[in-house]
MARDO-677015 format. One record per atom (N, C-alpha, C): residue number from 0; residue in one letter; x, y, z. Coordinates in pm, 1 decimal, padded with zeros to 6 digits, always signed. Layout:
[NUM,'a',[X,Y,Z]],
...
end
This chain:
[0,'m',[+00874.5,+01185.5,-00946.7]],
[0,'m',[+00789.2,+01165.5,-00993.2]],
[0,'m',[+00723.1,+01044.9,-00977.5]],
[1,'p',[+00580.7,+01046.9,-00938.7]],
[1,'p',[+00527.4,+00942.0,-00926.8]],
[1,'p',[+00529.6,+00835.7,-01021.7]],
[2,'v',[+00492.6,+00721.8,-00987.7]],
[2,'v',[+00460.8,+00599.4,-01093.3]],
[2,'v',[+00368.1,+00525.4,-01035.9]],
[3,'s',[+00283.3,+00469.2,-01151.3]],
[3,'s',[+00172.0,+00394.6,-01119.7]],
[3,'s',[+00243.7,+00253.1,-01203.2]],
[4,'a',[+00248.8,+00146.9,-01113.3]],
[4,'a',[+00261.6,+00003.0,-01121.8]],
[4,'a',[+00106.5,-00065.1,-01138.8]],
[5,'v',[+00110.0,-00094.3,-01293.2]],
[5,'v',[-00046.1,-00192.9,-01332.8]],
[5,'v',[+00031.5,-00326.7,-01333.7]],
[6,'n',[-00022.3,-00393.0,-01227.1]],
[6,'n',[+00025.0,-00536.7,-01212.9]],
[6,'n',[-00118.8,-00628.6,-01255.8]],
[7,'t',[-00073.4,-00715.8,-01338.4]],
[7,'t',[-00167.8,-00825.2,-01376.5]],
[7,'t',[-00142.6,-00948.7,-01324.8]],
[8,'f',[-00222.3,-01071.8,-01316.5]],
[8,'f',[-00183.8,-01189.1,-01256.5]],
[8,'f',[-00317.4,-01294.9,-01263.2]],
[9,'a',[-00287.1,-01386.2,-01246.6]],
[9,'a',[-00402.8,-01519.2,-01203.0]],
[9,'a',[-00347.0,-01571.4,-01088.5]],
[10,'l',[-00490.9,-01606.1,-01048.7]],
[10,'l',[-00490.0,-01674.8,-00884.0]],
[10,'l',[-00449.4,-01827.2,-00909.2]],
[11,'k',[-00407.1,-01887.4,-00844.0]],
[11,'k',[-00368.4,-02034.1,-00835.5]],
[11,'k',[-00540.2,-02081.0,-00846.1]],
[12,'p',[-00530.0,-02230.4,-00897.6]],
[12,'p',[-00632.6,-02256.6,-00940.0]],
[12,'p',[-00748.6,-02324.3,-00805.8]],
[13,'h',[-00710.7,-02291.3,-00692.1]],
[13,'h',[-00765.5,-02349.4,-00564.5]],
[13,'h',[-00814.7,-02216.7,-00514.5]],
[14,'v',[-00791.9,-02100.8,-00551.5]],
[14,'v',[-00821.3,-01969.0,-00490.9]],
[14,'v',[-00940.4,-01908.5,-00542.9]],
[15,'t',[-01029.0,-01887.6,-00488.9]],
[15,'t',[-01138.3,-01771.4,-00530.9]],
[15,'t',[-01117.4,-01647.7,-00528.8]],
[16,'a',[-01178.1,-01566.1,-00632.2]],
[16,'a',[-01194.0,-01438.3,-00662.8]],
[16,'a',[-01202.3,-01345.1,-00493.0]],
[17,'e',[-01322.9,-01427.8,-00455.2]],
[17,'e',[-01362.0,-01353.3,-00310.1]],
[17,'e',[-01271.4,-01361.0,-00228.2]],
[18,'e',[-01179.4,-01488.7,-00200.4]],
[18,'e',[-01065.9,-01528.0,-00123.1]],
[18,'e',[-00968.4,-01409.6,-00115.0]],
[19,'f',[-00907.6,-01356.0,-00257.9]],
[19,'f',[-00836.1,-01271.4,-00280.1]],
[19,'f',[-00899.5,-01175.2,-00259.2]],
[20,'d',[-01002.3,-01122.9,-00279.1]],
[20,'d',[-01046.0,-00989.2,-00253.2]],
[20,'d',[-01047.2,-00990.8,-00104.1]],
[21,'r',[-01098.7,-01075.0,-00027.0]],
[21,'r',[-01050.3,-01036.1,+00117.6]],
[21,'r',[-00913.3,-00993.3,+00186.0]],
[22,'f',[-00803.4,-01060.0,+00102.9]],
[22,'f',[-00705.8,-01039.6,+00155.7]],
[22,'f',[-00655.6,-00931.0,+00091.1]],
[23,'s',[-00694.6,-00883.0,-00030.2]],
[23,'s',[-00663.6,-00749.4,-00048.6]],
[23,'s',[-00720.6,-00629.3,+00009.7]],
[24,'r',[-00825.0,-00640.9,+00050.3]],
[24,'r',[-00920.7,-00546.0,+00138.6]],
[24,'r',[-00876.1,-00541.3,+00279.4]],
[25,'e',[-00824.6,-00664.7,+00338.1]],
[25,'e',[-00785.9,-00653.2,+00500.4]],
[25,'e',[-00659.4,-00668.7,+00514.0]],
[26,'v',[-00572.6,-00688.8,+00447.7]],
[26,'v',[-00424.2,-00736.2,+00447.2]],
[26,'v',[-00356.4,-00624.0,+00372.0]],
[27,'d',[-00345.7,-00652.7,+00227.8]],
[27,'d',[-00234.8,-00595.9,+00150.6]],
[27,'d',[-00286.0,-00478.3,+00099.0]],
[28,'r',[-00385.3,-00419.7,+00074.6]],
[28,'r',[-00375.2,-00274.4,+00078.3]],
[28,'r',[-00377.8,-00181.9,+00199.5]],
[29,'p',[-00447.8,-00204.2,+00324.5]],
[29,'p',[-00395.2,-00136.7,+00433.2]],
[29,'p',[-00263.1,-00118.4,+00490.5]],
[30,'a',[-00175.7,-00261.2,+00447.6]],
[30,'a',[-00047.7,-00260.2,+00488.0]],
[30,'a',[+00050.0,-00199.7,+00405.7]],
[31,'c',[+00003.8,-00182.2,+00244.7]],
[31,'c',[+00086.4,-00122.7,+00192.0]],
[31,'c',[+00062.7,+00055.2,+00170.8]],
[32,'l',[-00068.0,+00086.2,+00202.0]],
[32,'l',[-00095.6,+00226.8,+00211.0]],
[32,'l',[-00024.6,+00285.3,+00343.4]],
[33,'a',[-00006.3,+00199.4,+00443.8]],
[33,'a',[+00045.6,+00258.4,+00547.3]],
[33,'a',[+00209.6,+00287.8,+00523.4]],
[34,'l',[+00267.2,+00275.0,+00423.0]],
[34,'l',[+00404.4,+00287.7,+00382.5]],
[34,'l',[+00394.0,+00455.4,+00303.5]],
[35,'d',[+00496.3,+00508.4,+00357.0]],
[35,'d',[+00500.3,+00654.4,+00279.3]],
[35,'d',[+00506.0,+00654.1,+00150.5]],
[36,'e',[+00572.5,+00570.6,+00104.7]],
[36,'e',[+00615.8,+00544.4,-00063.7]],
[36,'e',[+00457.9,+00507.2,-00152.6]],
[37,'v',[+00356.6,+00463.4,-00047.4]],
[37,'v',[+00256.2,+00410.7,-00140.0]],
[37,'v',[+00163.3,+00545.6,-00125.3]],
[38,'e',[+00109.8,+00588.1,-00248.9]],
[38,'e',[+00016.7,+00707.8,-00296.4]],
[38,'e',[-00100.6,+00677.0,-00272.9]],
[39,'a',[-00133.2,+00543.9,-00375.3]],
[39,'a',[-00263.1,+00481.5,-00407.2]],
[39,'a',[-00266.1,+00371.8,-00428.4]],
[40,'f',[-00376.4,+00267.0,-00393.7]],
[40,'f',[-00359.4,+00126.3,-00445.1]],
[40,'f',[-00515.1,+00073.6,-00498.3]],
[41,'e',[-00529.7,+00056.3,-00608.8]],
[41,'e',[-00671.0,-00001.5,-00641.1]],
[41,'e',[-00639.0,-00144.9,-00678.9]],
[42,'v',[-00768.2,-00195.8,-00683.4]],
[42,'v',[-00750.8,-00342.8,-00727.8]],
[42,'v',[-00889.7,-00372.3,-00805.8]],
[43,'y',[-00868.1,-00427.6,-00912.5]],
[43,'y',[-00991.3,-00492.9,-01009.7]],
[43,'y',[-00968.6,-00632.6,-01026.7]],
[44,'l',[-01085.7,-00692.1,-00991.1]],
[44,'l',[-01116.8,-00823.9,-01024.0]],
[44,'l',[-01199.2,-00827.5,-01170.9]],
[45,'v',[-01139.3,-00909.9,-01238.6]],
[45,'v',[-01121.6,-00939.4,-01369.1]],
[45,'v',[-01247.0,-01047.4,-01416.7]],
[46,'d',[-01366.2,-00971.6,-01454.0]],
[46,'d',[-01465.3,-01079.3,-01511.2]],
[46,'d',[-01475.3,-01125.0,-01638.2]],
[47,'h',[-01399.1,-01061.9,-01735.2]],
[47,'h',[-01387.8,-01148.9,-01858.8]],
[47,'h',[-01283.2,-01059.9,-01944.0]],
[48,'g',[-01195.2,-01146.5,-01987.6]],
[48,'g',[-01093.3,-01102.9,-02069.6]],
[48,'g',[-01094.8,-01132.9,-02224.0]],
[49,'p',[-01024.4,-01051.8,-02328.8]],
[49,'p',[-01030.3,-01098.7,-02455.7]],
[49,'p',[-01000.7,-01254.4,-02466.5]],
[50,'e',[-01054.0,-01319.3,-02578.5]],
[50,'e',[-01068.7,-01458.2,-02632.9]],
[50,'e',[-00911.4,-01480.2,-02664.3]],
[51,'g',[-00848.4,-01586.2,-02636.1]],
[51,'g',[-00714.1,-01623.1,-02678.1]],
[51,'g',[-00600.4,-01526.8,-02586.1]],
[52,'s',[-00622.7,-01469.9,-02491.4]],
[52,'s',[-00529.6,-01407.2,-02406.3]],
[52,'s',[-00485.0,-01466.5,-02297.3]],
[53,'p',[-00381.2,-01459.2,-02233.7]],
[53,'p',[-00350.9,-01528.0,-02110.2]],
[53,'p',[-00439.2,-01495.5,-02034.7]],
[54,'r',[-00500.3,-01601.7,-01924.6]],
[54,'r',[-00565.6,-01561.9,-01814.2]],
[54,'r',[-00528.3,-01438.6,-01703.5]],
[55,'v',[-00616.9,-01361.3,-01703.7]],
[55,'v',[-00584.0,-01297.0,-01596.3]],
[55,'v',[-00718.7,-01283.6,-01503.6]],
[56,'d',[-00679.4,-01296.3,-01360.0]],
[56,'d',[-00811.6,-01282.1,-01263.0]],
[56,'d',[-00800.6,-01162.8,-01186.9]],
[57,'v',[-00672.2,-01083.4,-01193.3]],
[57,'v',[-00671.8,-00958.4,-01077.5]],
[57,'v',[-00572.9,-00854.6,-01179.0]],
[58,'i',[-00633.4,-00716.0,-01179.3]],
[58,'i',[-00532.7,-00610.9,-01231.3]],
[58,'i',[-00516.6,-00514.3,-01079.6]],
[59,'e',[-00393.9,-00481.3,-01047.6]],
[59,'e',[-00390.5,-00393.1,-00949.8]],
[59,'e',[-00287.1,-00279.9,-01016.5]],
[60,'v',[-00341.1,-00158.3,-00966.1]],
[60,'v',[-00259.9,-00009.1,-00999.8]],
[60,'v',[-00232.3,+00019.6,-00838.3]],
[61,'m',[-00107.3,+00050.1,-00842.8]],
[61,'m',[-00053.8,+00093.4,-00717.0]],
[61,'m',[+00063.1,+00224.2,-00766.0]],
[62,'t',[-00003.4,+00352.3,-00699.9]],
[62,'t',[+00116.6,+00456.7,-00747.2]],
[62,'t',[+00194.7,+00494.7,-00634.1]],
[63,'v',[+00323.5,+00495.7,-00675.8]],
[63,'v',[+00443.3,+00515.9,-00556.6]],
[63,'v',[+00504.0,+00633.2,-00587.3]],
[64,'s',[+00534.9,+00684.5,-00499.2]],
[64,'s',[+00634.0,+00831.9,-00505.2]],
[64,'s',[+00741.3,+00801.8,-00581.0]],
[65,'d',[+00825.8,+00690.6,-00558.1]],
[65,'d',[+00933.8,+00652.8,-00607.5]],
[65,'d',[+00975.4,+00509.6,-00620.5]],
[66,'w',[+01004.2,+00462.6,-00748.1]],
[66,'w',[+00982.2,+00332.5,-00756.6]],
[66,'w',[+01104.9,+00245.4,-00679.9]],
[67,'p',[+01243.1,+00299.1,-00697.2]],
[67,'p',[+01339.6,+00221.4,-00628.9]],
[67,'p',[+01318.8,+00238.9,-00465.7]],
[68,'a',[+01232.2,+00326.0,-00414.9]],
[68,'a',[+01184.8,+00313.2,-00285.2]],
[68,'a',[+01097.0,+00255.0,-00202.2]],
[69,'w',[+01006.4,+00213.3,-00341.5]],
[69,'w',[+00895.8,+00128.1,-00313.5]],
[69,'w',[+00982.3,-00027.3,-00301.0]],
[70,'e',[+01041.0,-00045.4,-00392.2]],
[70,'e',[+01105.7,-00202.3,-00395.0]],
[70,'e',[+01184.7,-00218.5,-00249.4]],
[71,'r',[+01254.5,-00128.3,-00231.2]],
[71,'r',[+01342.3,-00130.3,-00085.1]],
[71,'r',[+01238.7,-00161.7,+00011.9]],
[72,'a',[+01107.2,-00086.9,+00023.5]],
[72,'a',[+01007.9,-00104.0,+00148.3]],
[72,'a',[+00943.9,-00236.7,+00121.7]],
[73,'r',[+00920.1,-00277.9,-00015.6]],
[73,'r',[+00841.6,-00400.1,-00051.5]],
[73,'r',[+00953.2,-00505.5,+00023.3]],
[74,'d',[+01084.7,-00497.3,-00018.4]],
[74,'d',[+01183.7,-00628.0,+00006.8]],
[74,'d',[+01216.9,-00625.3,+00152.8]],
[75,'h',[+01203.0,-00512.6,+00218.5]],
[75,'h',[+01237.7,-00486.7,+00366.2]],
[75,'h',[+01175.8,-00469.9,+00467.3]],
[76,'a',[+01041.4,-00427.2,+00450.3]],
[76,'a',[+00954.0,-00374.5,+00582.8]],
[76,'a',[+00918.6,-00512.5,+00623.7]],
[77,'p',[+00927.0,-00507.0,+00781.7]],
[77,'p',[+00884.8,-00612.8,+00833.5]],
[77,'p',[+00726.7,-00628.0,+00800.3]],
[78,'a',[+00668.7,-00491.4,+00810.4]],
[78,'a',[+00517.0,-00513.8,+00807.1]],
[78,'a',[+00479.0,-00553.2,+00633.6]],
[79,'l',[+00545.5,-00598.6,+00593.3]],
[79,'l',[+00504.6,-00652.5,+00467.5]],
[79,'l',[+00563.9,-00819.4,+00424.0]],
[80,'a',[+00627.1,-00859.7,+00519.8]],
[80,'a',[+00663.8,-00991.7,+00509.7]],
[80,'a',[+00546.3,-01127.9,+00502.7]],
[81,'a',[+00432.9,-01069.9,+00597.9]],
[81,'a',[+00360.9,-01185.5,+00605.0]],
[81,'a',[+00248.3,-01138.9,+00474.1]],
[82,'v',[+00260.4,-01023.3,+00433.2]],
[82,'v',[+00162.9,-01010.9,+00277.0]],
[82,'v',[+00238.7,-01068.0,+00180.2]],
[83,'t',[+00344.1,-01038.9,+00153.7]],
[83,'t',[+00432.5,-01126.9,+00047.1]],
[83,'t',[+00410.4,-01257.0,+00060.9]],
[84,'a',[+00427.1,-01326.2,+00166.2]],
[84,'a',[+00393.1,-01506.8,+00194.3]],
[84,'a',[+00266.2,-01535.7,+00153.0]],
[85,'r',[+00164.3,-01432.7,+00185.8]],
[85,'r',[+00009.7,-01482.1,+00178.6]],
[85,'r',[-00018.0,-01439.8,+00022.1]],
[86,'f',[+00080.7,-01372.4,-00062.4]],
[86,'f',[+00019.0,-01317.4,-00187.7]],
[86,'f',[+00096.8,-01446.5,-00262.5]],
[87,'a',[+00206.2,-01508.6,-00198.1]],
[87,'a',[+00257.1,-01604.9,-00291.6]],
[87,'a',[+00137.9,-01728.8,-00278.6]],
[88,'e',[+00097.5,-01704.9,-00172.1]],
[88,'e',[-00021.7,-01877.5,-00117.8]],
[88,'e',[-00136.5,-01850.0,-00223.6]],
[89,'l',[-00151.0,-01735.5,-00266.7]],
[89,'l',[-00267.4,-01699.0,-00340.6]],
[89,'l',[-00247.7,-01693.1,-00500.4]],
[90,'v',[-00144.2,-01632.0,-00543.3]],
[90,'v',[-00087.1,-01588.7,-00668.7]],
[90,'v',[-00006.5,-01669.3,-00753.9]],
[91,'d',[-00067.7,-01734.5,-00871.4]],
[91,'d',[+00031.0,-01783.8,-00964.5]],
[91,'d',[+00138.1,-01687.7,-01005.3]],
[92,'e',[+00231.5,-01677.7,-00925.6]],
[92,'e',[+00363.2,-01594.2,-00947.5]],
[92,'e',[+00402.2,-01603.2,-01095.4]],
[93,'s',[+00419.4,-01684.1,-01175.4]],
[93,'s',[+00440.2,-01703.6,-01284.0]],
[93,'s',[+00396.2,-01643.2,-01409.7]],
[94,'t',[+00289.4,-01583.2,-01349.4]],
[94,'t',[+00209.8,-01482.5,-01456.8]],
[94,'t',[+00190.6,-01333.5,-01420.5]],
[95,'v',[+00267.8,-01316.8,-01318.3]],
[95,'v',[+00248.0,-01181.2,-01273.0]],
[95,'v',[+00320.6,-01078.0,-01352.9]],
[96,'a',[+00275.3,-00972.5,-01412.9]],
[96,'a',[+00361.6,-00893.2,-01509.5]],
[96,'a',[+00316.5,-00738.7,-01470.4]],
[97,'t',[+00439.5,-00674.3,-01453.7]],
[97,'t',[+00412.9,-00550.7,-01428.3]],
[97,'t',[+00458.2,-00443.9,-01538.9]],
[98,'y',[+00357.1,-00353.4,-01518.0]],
[98,'y',[+00389.7,-00215.5,-01610.4]],
[98,'y',[+00411.4,-00091.0,-01544.4]],
[99,'l',[+00534.5,-00059.0,-01569.5]],
[99,'l',[+00540.2,+00090.7,-01470.8]],
[99,'l',[+00498.0,+00197.2,-01570.5]],
[100,'t',[+00413.3,+00274.8,-01525.3]],
[100,'t',[+00330.3,+00397.1,-01621.3]],
[100,'t',[+00379.6,+00505.5,-01585.1]],
[101,'h',[+00337.3,+00610.3,-01649.8]],
[101,'h',[+00288.8,+00760.1,-01615.6]],
[101,'h',[+00215.4,+00807.1,-01697.2]],
[102,'p',[+00149.3,+00917.3,-01639.9]],
[102,'p',[+00031.4,+00987.6,-01673.6]],
[102,'p',[+00079.0,+01037.7,-01793.0]],
[103,'s',[-00008.3,+01053.7,-01915.9]],
[103,'s',[+00023.9,+01116.0,-02054.7]],
[103,'s',[+00012.1,+01251.2,-02014.7]],
[104,'a',[+00100.8,+01331.8,-02107.8]],
[104,'a',[+00104.8,+01490.8,-02099.4]],
[104,'a',[-00036.2,+01551.1,-02111.7]],
[105,'k',[-00048.9,+01636.9,-02028.0]],
[105,'k',[-00193.7,+01697.5,-02059.4]],
[105,'k',[-00182.4,+01794.2,-02135.7]],
[106,'e',[-00298.0,+01827.2,-02173.6]],
[106,'e',[-00291.9,+01956.9,-02286.0]],
[106,'e',[-00302.5,+02088.7,-02202.0]],
[107,'s',[-00212.6,+02189.9,-02256.4]],
[107,'s',[-00236.7,+02327.7,-02177.7]],
[107,'s',[-00345.6,+02422.3,-02224.8]],
end
């Protein structure tokens, strides 16, 4: 059953939303979508969040066919090594939160 991972995170202080958006469009999404495990990948730049909540600059929604298969690909696919290295340069990894989700049951 497909799983949608909803990732939220903040960028490092020196990184602009435009810089991350360019990385996402030109490098991250194309590399991930080229893998068989990844069915969809959307990225949202946050303009404003609730007062008092932790800072979130980006929300990503990635749907994969199988979470363990995706984790293996993410951790071992040579095509993703440069992607994960650049991600670490742009993102405050201590702020990354991942929610594994599935669609709500549909009414018949």
